[in-house]
C-alpha positions as MATLAB code, in Angstrom:
seq = 'MALVTMVHCQDWTDAHATFYGDAKGGDTEKGACGYSTLTQGYGLQTTALSTTLYLDGATCGACYEIKCTNSKWCKDGAGTIKVTATNLCPPSSGPEAWCNPSLQHFDLTQPMFVTIAEYKAGIVPVQYRRVPCTKQGGIKFLINGNPNFLLVLVFNVGGAGDVKELKIKGSSDWVQMSRNWGMNWQIGGSGWTNQELSFQVTTSDGKTLEFEDFQGWIDAHATFYGDMMGHETDNGACGYGDLFKQGYGLETTALSTALFNDGAACGACFEIACIDSKWCKQGVRPIRVTATNFCPPWYEETPQAWCNPPRKHFDLTMPMFLKIAEYKGGIVPVVYRRVKCQKKGGVKFELKGNSYWLMVLVYNAGGVGDVTGVNIKGSKTSWTQMSRNWGQNWQTWTRLEGQSLSFQVY';
ca = [
      19.724  -14.398   11.912;
      16.505  -16.123   10.839;
      15.461  -19.608   11.930;
      13.462  -21.727    9.481;
       9.931  -22.514   10.678;
       7.692  -25.420    9.738;
       3.939  -25.812   10.173;
       2.479  -29.299    9.914;
      -0.725  -29.525    7.907;
      -3.800  -30.230   10.028;
      -6.674  -32.559    9.299;
      -9.536  -31.163    7.241;
     -12.246  -29.276    9.194;
     -15.760  -28.358    8.032;
     -16.684  -24.694    7.502;
     -18.460  -22.392    5.028;
     -17.214  -19.718    2.641;
     -18.577  -16.555    1.038;
     -16.806  -13.671   -0.700;
     -16.536   -9.892   -0.447;
     -15.080   -7.137   -2.596;
     -14.842   -7.125   -6.375;
     -12.822   -9.025   -8.967;
      -9.814   -6.738   -8.429;
      -9.770   -7.003   -4.650;
     -11.619   -3.768   -3.972;
     -12.769   -3.416   -0.332;
     -10.399   -6.167    0.843;
      -7.501   -3.864    1.783;
      -6.790   -2.151    5.116;
      -8.599   -4.758    7.161;
      -8.643   -5.695   10.828;
      -5.173   -7.268   10.727;
      -3.548   -3.911   10.011;
      -2.092   -4.790    6.620;
      -2.594   -1.766    4.411;
      -2.310   -2.790    0.765;
      -2.354   -5.795   -1.520;
       1.233   -4.907   -2.473;
       2.550   -6.097    0.911;
       2.939   -9.602   -0.482;
      -0.576  -10.969    0.030;
      -2.203  -10.028   -3.267;
      -5.682  -11.403   -3.904;
      -4.990  -14.699   -2.121;
      -6.566  -13.547    1.142;
      -9.532  -14.121    3.422;
     -11.417  -12.574    6.304;
     -12.043  -14.911    9.244;
     -15.095  -15.367   11.426;
     -14.814  -14.455   15.106;
     -14.103  -18.066   16.065;
     -11.120  -18.278   13.718;
      -9.869  -14.689   14.055;
      -9.083  -15.023   17.782;
      -8.852  -11.264   18.401;
      -6.230  -10.941   15.671;
      -3.928  -13.713   16.877;
      -4.347  -15.650   13.596;
      -3.639  -12.691   11.304;
      -1.098  -13.872    8.748;
      -1.996  -17.559    9.118;
      -2.419  -19.550    5.903;
      -5.220  -21.957    5.018;
      -5.886  -24.493    2.309;
      -9.581  -24.579    1.373;
     -11.691  -26.801   -0.884;
     -15.360  -26.633   -1.839;
     -17.362  -29.743   -0.817;
     -20.849  -31.245   -1.073;
     -22.487  -28.558   -3.202;
     -23.758  -28.387   -6.773;
     -22.012  -25.017   -6.935;
     -18.527  -26.462   -6.428;
     -16.468  -26.271   -9.611;
     -15.446  -29.675  -10.910;
     -11.729  -30.320  -10.754;
     -11.044  -26.984   -9.063;
      -8.848  -28.523   -6.402;
      -7.871  -26.303   -3.469;
      -6.917  -22.694   -2.878;
      -4.370  -21.288   -0.419;
      -5.111  -17.978    1.280;
      -3.703  -15.769    4.040;
      -5.847  -14.338    6.846;
      -5.823  -10.537    6.556;
      -9.195   -9.394    7.919;
     -12.114  -10.057   10.295;
     -15.591  -11.029    9.138;
     -17.657   -9.343   11.875;
     -20.664  -10.999   13.494;
     -24.137   -9.847   12.483;
     -27.809  -10.712   12.916;
     -30.274  -12.344   10.542;
     -30.006  -15.161    7.984;
     -26.547  -14.024    6.811;
     -24.917  -14.299   10.236;
     -22.279  -16.722    8.990;
     -19.467  -15.081   10.931;
     -21.121  -15.229   14.348;
     -19.565  -17.311   17.114;
     -19.189  -20.281   17.109;
     -19.354  -20.676   13.313;
     -16.162  -21.332   11.352;
     -16.348  -19.240    8.221;
     -14.094  -17.774    5.510;
     -15.045  -14.569    3.696;
     -12.781  -14.904    0.661;
     -11.804  -12.365   -1.945;
     -14.008  -12.760   -4.998;
     -11.191  -14.141   -7.217;
     -10.453  -16.864   -4.654;
     -14.109  -17.809   -4.203;
     -14.796  -18.186   -7.929;
     -11.712  -20.388   -8.245;
     -13.503  -23.144   -6.309;
     -17.220  -22.275   -6.665;
     -19.720  -20.579   -8.954;
     -20.270  -16.862   -8.391;
     -24.069  -17.180   -8.071;
     -23.792  -19.696   -5.229;
     -23.021  -16.921   -2.758;
     -22.118  -19.347    0.020;
     -20.800  -22.911   -0.124;
     -19.714  -25.591    2.346;
     -15.948  -26.032    2.462;
     -13.242  -27.889    4.290;
     -10.036  -26.228    5.450;
      -6.723  -26.879    7.161;
      -3.789  -24.770    8.356;
      -0.758  -24.957    6.067;
       2.699  -23.328    6.053;
       2.855  -19.860    4.507;
       5.193  -19.375    1.561;
       6.325  -15.744    1.351;
       9.088  -14.119   -0.657;
      11.484  -11.496    0.658;
      11.389  -12.379    4.350;
       9.581  -10.794    7.285;
       9.026   -7.050    6.963;
       8.282   -4.292    9.444;
       6.406   -1.002    9.027;
       7.023    1.511   11.817;
       4.659    4.302   12.846;
       4.281    6.451   15.933;
       5.992    9.447   17.507;
       8.954   10.101   19.840;
       6.950    8.701   22.777;
       5.123    5.789   21.148;
       6.136    3.156   18.613;
       3.734    1.026   16.553;
       5.227   -1.809   14.487;
       3.311   -3.739   11.828;
       4.805   -7.191   11.172;
       3.935   -8.667    7.785;
       5.016  -11.076    5.038;
       5.714  -13.793    7.619;
       6.506  -17.226    6.201;
       6.127  -20.556    7.985;
       3.421  -20.365   10.651;
       2.446  -16.910    9.378;
       0.903  -15.594   12.590;
       2.967  -13.873   15.285;
       2.318  -14.518   18.974;
       5.130  -12.429   20.495;
       7.356   -9.520   19.476;
      10.367   -8.106   21.303;
      12.355   -5.002   20.412;
      15.875   -3.859   21.220;
      17.520   -0.516   20.627;
      20.754    0.389   22.349;
      19.879   -1.606   25.501;
      18.203   -4.936   26.358;
      15.271   -6.739   24.737;
      11.844   -5.334   25.678;
       8.464   -7.052   25.248;
       5.963   -5.318   22.949;
       2.192   -5.709   23.342;
      -0.380   -6.349   20.634;
      -2.276   -3.178   19.755;
      -4.556   -4.652   17.087;
      -4.150   -7.283   14.402;
      -0.446   -7.553   13.620;
       0.338   -4.081   15.000;
       2.511   -4.175   18.115;
       3.164   -1.236   20.425;
       5.583    0.088   23.007;
       5.621    3.384   24.866;
       8.456    5.535   26.104;
      11.056    7.704   24.418;
      14.379    6.661   22.953;
      13.233    4.510   20.035;
      13.768    7.086   17.285;
      16.937    7.792   15.294;
      18.564    4.449   16.008;
      18.779    1.025   14.452;
      16.354   -1.454   15.984;
      16.427   -5.218   16.394;
      13.377   -7.484   16.581;
      12.657  -10.976   17.889;
       9.563  -12.450   16.251;
       7.997  -15.571   17.768;
       5.386  -17.308   15.625;
       2.497  -19.469   16.820;
       4.511  -22.675   16.422;
       7.045  -21.423   18.977;
       9.831  -20.655   16.513;
      11.801  -17.419   16.975;
      13.309  -15.261   14.245;
      15.751  -12.470   15.038;
      16.455   -9.395   12.922;
      19.335   -7.148   13.929;
      20.113   -3.500   13.180;
      16.865   -2.894   11.342;
      15.686    0.541   10.269;
      11.982    0.141    9.598;
       9.716    1.748    7.018;
       7.738    4.802    8.165;
       4.746    6.470    6.474;
       5.160    9.910    4.892;
       4.321   11.878    1.721;
       6.443   13.255   -1.104;
       6.266   16.094   -3.624;
       8.940   17.682   -5.822;
      10.457   21.094   -6.477;
      12.753   22.565   -9.100;
      13.055   21.271  -12.665;
      14.661   18.289  -14.390;
      18.081   19.971  -14.234;
      17.868   20.475  -10.470;
      17.526   24.252  -10.624;
      16.361   25.815   -7.337;
      17.508   22.782   -5.345;
      21.066   23.869   -4.507;
      22.266   26.430   -1.934;
      19.618   25.218    0.499;
      19.114   25.355    4.248;
      21.809   22.760    4.976;
      24.509   25.109    3.751;
      25.708   22.975    0.847;
      26.435   25.075   -2.230;
      26.804   23.533   -5.689;
      25.340   20.069   -5.137;
      27.025   18.658   -8.230;
      30.506   19.825   -7.250;
      29.979   18.620   -3.687;
      28.962   15.106   -4.732;
      25.216   15.148   -4.062;
      23.923   15.700   -7.598;
      20.189   15.322   -8.194;
      19.721   12.548   -5.606;
      18.575   14.972   -2.913;
      15.533   16.039   -0.918;
      14.246   18.828    1.271;
      12.789   17.731    4.621;
       9.726   18.917    6.507;
      10.118   20.466    9.959;
       9.500   17.125   11.692;
      12.381   15.490    9.804;
      14.768   18.436    9.406;
      15.303   18.731   13.170;
      16.737   22.259   12.994;
      19.374   21.108   10.514;
      20.607   18.112   12.505;
      19.375   15.753    9.750;
      21.333   17.515    6.993;
      23.422   14.933    5.147;
      21.302   11.974    6.285;
      20.297    9.465    3.614;
      16.849    7.990    3.090;
      15.359    5.183    1.044;
      11.877    6.067   -0.237;
       9.168    4.013   -1.977;
       5.825    5.171   -3.399;
       2.781    3.242   -2.081;
      -1.028    3.198   -2.144;
      -1.535    5.533   -5.099;
      -2.552    5.105   -8.722;
       0.285    7.522   -9.511;
       2.996    5.197   -8.189;
       5.120    3.695  -10.945;
       4.888   -0.076  -10.879;
       7.883   -2.372  -10.634;
      10.429    0.317   -9.747;
      12.963    0.134   -6.944;
      12.950    2.588   -4.021;
      15.088    5.687   -4.473;
      17.926    6.830   -2.218;
      18.400   10.519   -1.514;
      20.436   12.798    0.747;
      18.855   15.558    2.846;
      20.226   18.891    1.615;
      17.420   21.391    2.197;
      14.438   22.402    4.328;
      10.792   22.378    3.229;
       9.342   25.284    5.240;
       5.891   25.145    6.857;
       2.932   27.163    5.636;
       1.557   29.129    8.555;
      -2.001   28.746    7.306;
      -3.577   25.297    7.039;
      -4.000   24.828    3.289;
      -3.934   21.805    0.969;
      -0.272   22.644    0.279;
       0.776   22.628    3.953;
       2.490   19.260    3.698;
       5.617   20.428    5.492;
       3.820   21.702    8.592;
       4.583   19.998   11.909;
       4.119   17.177   12.745;
       3.929   15.883    9.160;
       6.765   13.816    7.744;
       7.325   14.958    4.191;
       9.977   14.812    1.461;
      10.231   17.538   -1.179;
      12.280   15.677   -3.770;
      14.085   16.929   -6.831;
      11.903   16.404   -9.888;
      14.119   13.656  -11.390;
      13.946   11.623   -8.169;
      10.182   12.061   -7.818;
       9.672   10.860  -11.391;
      11.599    7.665  -10.657;
       8.822    6.485   -8.323;
       5.689    8.401   -9.384;
       3.990   10.085  -12.322;
       4.463   13.836  -12.776;
       0.738   14.587  -12.614;
       0.458   12.819   -9.270;
       1.897   15.953   -7.661;
       1.955   14.448   -4.185;
       2.017   10.757   -3.292;
       2.062    8.644   -0.130;
       5.430    7.016    0.514;
       7.268    4.944    3.075;
      10.845    5.733    4.045;
      13.698    4.544    6.196;
      17.146    5.820    7.125;
      19.990    4.104    5.276;
      23.753    4.457    5.264;
      25.159    7.054    2.886;
      27.505    5.885    0.148;
      29.915    8.749   -0.603;
      33.232    8.786   -2.443;
      36.333   10.738   -1.476;
      35.783   10.995    2.276;
      34.509   13.833    4.456;
      35.328   17.290    3.111;
      35.550   20.751    4.669;
      34.957   24.253    3.323;
      36.283   27.139    5.444;
      35.015   30.714    5.663;
      35.466   33.553    8.133;
      38.045   36.075    9.328;
      40.822   36.456   11.878;
      38.396   36.279   14.798;
      35.769   33.824   13.603;
      35.809   30.613   11.573;
      32.883   28.781    9.963;
      33.373   25.277    8.553;
      30.963   23.484    6.216;
      31.207   19.693    6.634;
      29.983   17.729    3.615;
      30.249   14.444    1.686;
      29.969   12.454    4.928;
      29.419    8.725    4.404;
      27.864    6.259    6.827;
      25.149    7.903    8.902;
      25.654   11.072    6.848;
      24.485   13.633    9.384;
      27.027   15.288   11.666;
      26.135   15.816   15.327;
      29.347   17.460   16.478;
      32.688   18.866   15.296;
      35.892   19.544   17.236;
      38.728   21.639   15.833;
      42.410   21.873   16.763;
      45.052   24.240   15.512;
      48.754   23.453   15.439;
      49.136   25.810   18.428;
      45.894   25.057   20.291;
      44.139   22.173   21.997;
      40.880   20.617   20.811;
      37.919   23.020   20.844;
      34.260   22.086   20.414;
      32.518   23.943   17.598;
      28.840   24.945   17.666;
      26.287   24.538   14.896;
      25.664   27.831   13.104;
      23.092   26.552   10.605;
      22.649   23.335    8.649;
      26.059   21.651    8.519;
      27.973   24.892    9.072;
      29.942   24.844   12.326;
      31.598   27.853   13.970;
      34.258   28.811   16.494;
      35.612   32.108   17.859;
      38.995   30.588   18.660;
      41.913   32.429   17.005;
      43.311   29.951   14.458;
      44.759   32.202   11.764;
      47.968   30.868   10.179;
      47.717   27.419   11.802;
      47.283   23.986   10.263;
      43.941   22.530   11.333;
      42.664   19.130   12.437;
      39.030   18.063   12.818;
      37.093   15.478   14.782;
      33.685   14.762   13.247;
      31.015   12.721   15.010;
];
């Protein structure tokens, strides 16, 4: 559920403006608000704020309309620009201390500055006012951290733009998060991983937006193995055999130690997008893959040790890697999130063993995809809990020869 927010335009206020970075936005990314790239919906229409306007990060994401006034360097007929606050212009000493308290100052990207003023002016008087933010695609969340600490970046916020409060809910009640820096919010404690999360976002105008059952994006890296036909990617550490016959095809990945979880993540599905690299293919949709193998660690720290703990890494099939990145990129930064698996034909079982021991491979599981437990029942026995042998192979020593079998999978 998302509630529509409105921000009423303020009266015009006097300030000054300069610019930083180059014509392509260089040096304007990864600023004090925590936003990482221009591709997060802000583009070049951004500004850094002086200390007085930045308010310790509380105004990150706020939108401003700015016009050049009372200067020979103002461009005639330029009108106004609209920008989003994404960075801090730090205070300094000397004649260029425009961002010191209590001055109200905007350090614009170069493209925004030259829209309203001449480049050689350097600094011009302006007037500004807060305006509603217009963003496409809705509020987004980027999740980082570890099993004992969660850091959530909130971005692409429409309406008021800036967030004053964030609450999180997993399997229990709503819990208040605290601001770490910029638009990064934190919470400690275990229990936040491997579950769908819900968020309540309250913006500076007091409006609340609620997002339920959200699986946020998490930073990682990706490489590829095998060839375009998928050779060397089947018969992996999850126990699946012929990936084409079993319904997985080429849409698969091997997981690093941190993600593989001793085989418990086998069968899980992930959505992956390439970010922050010149090798990322532009305008392509994220890929969806199923975990079918393990990317083993290198026991010496080398440039190729991407699968060493605690790194989160995907070793994709070559065809899947090439959907999001160029071949010569080799390794690229990505973001990922767990998604539901779409499988046809229902859960399937492959049985192996002898009169005294039975091993069952569980595959083609839809929904969450990964299996955490299996019970088995013969026509002459009661339900028996099986134990994980390796990957998605489950075993029992119960004598079941000559009986029809039933399974409970969870």
